[in-house]
N, C-alpha and C positions, 0 to 999 in steps of 0.2 A: 372695750373690745381689744384683744391682743393684735399687734401688727404682724404681718407676714412679709418676710423678705425673701425674694428669689435670688439665688446666686449659683454660679458654677465654680466658686472657690470658697466653700464654707470654712469657717474657723474649725480646726480639728478639735478644739475644746467643746464646741457645740455638739459634734458627733459623739464625743465621749459622754457628754451629759445625756444625750438621747439614749445611747446604748445602756448606760448605767441605770437609767430610769426604766427602760424596757426590761432589763434583766431583773430588777427588783420586783416589778409587776409580775413577770413570769414566775419567779421563785415564790412569790406570795400565793399564786394560784396552783403551781405544779410542784413545788418543793425545790430544794437546792438542785442546781443544774449540774454540779460536779464536773465541769468542763475540764478536759485534759487534752492537750495536743498529742498527736501521734504522727511520727515521721520516720520513714525508712529512706535513707539517702544512699544512692548508688554512686560510687566514685571510682576513679582510676586508681588501681593499686599502687602505681608508681608515683603519680603526681598529686594524688588526692583531689584532683579536679572533679567537681560534681558533674555527673553525666545524666542523672535522672533520679527518679524515686517516687515515693508516695507521700502525700501530706494530707492530714485531716485532723480529726479529733473525735472524742467521745463525750457524750452528754445525754442525760435522760435515757440511758440504757440503749443508745444507738451510736453506731460508728458512722460518721459522715466522711466520705472520701472526697476531699476537695480537689486534689490534683494527683494524677498518675501520669508520669511522662517517662518515656524511654526513647533514646535516639533510634533512628532506623536500624543502625548496626546492631542494636540489642533486642530488637523486636523479633518475635518468633523463636526465641531461645529458651522460653520457660521462665524468664526472669519476671515478667509481668505477673504471671500466675503465682510465683513465689512471693512477690510483694503483697498481692491481695491476700494470700493465705496467711502470711505473717501478720498483716494488719488485722485480719479477722480473728486470729488466735489471740492477739493482744487484747482485742475488744472483748472477746469471751472472758479472758482473765480479769478484765475490768468490770465484768458483770453485764455486758451488753447482750441483748437478745436479737438485734437486727442491725443491718447496715444499709446505707443508701448513698446515691451519687447522682450526678448529672453528666450527660455526655451529648455532644452534638452528633447529628446524623453523619457527618464526615469524620467522626472519630471512631471509637471502639465499642459501639453498642453490641455487636456480635460477640466480641471477646467477653464482655461482662455477662452476657446471656449464657455463654458456655460455662461461666464460673458460677452459674446458678441464680443470677440476678434476673428479675422480671420487671418489665415496664409498668409503671403505675400512673404515668402522666406524660403528656407531650405538649409542647408549644410549637405550632407550625409557623413557618416563615420567620424563624429566629435563628440565625440571620436570614434575610430574604433568600428563598430557594432551598432552605435547609430547615431542620427541626432540632429542638432541644428535648432530650428524653430524660425522664426521671426514672431511676431503677432502684429496686429494693431487694433485700434477701434476708430471710430469717437465719440467724446464726445458731447452730447447735453444736454441742461438744461431740467429738467422735470417740 
């Protein structure tokens, strides 16, 4: 019987082994994942300081938006919309047919819904008193 060790500081090599093994299994069942990162970085034009941006990746024909952040001073300026549209356009160019993301109830669910995303799942009380929403959108060429 294999032994099981509980730890809150696992060896990074163990995580790499788990991830490589899972990726190999998934590719055996679903084909090559063709993962590519996708990032749009917003920076100060004078100092190049990173102010915000969008970070995600494409795989299996889907864009996954991991992070979209803009400071308060840049919100409501159309920049968030521009970032989403650029990411979606690049995803389409990469052959993607859909996009998805997660957002907390205290974040930007309404913004994403105005961008055409719809809720397909929710975890309530995560964190306590809030919810985590999963949203998706079909991507189509215009």
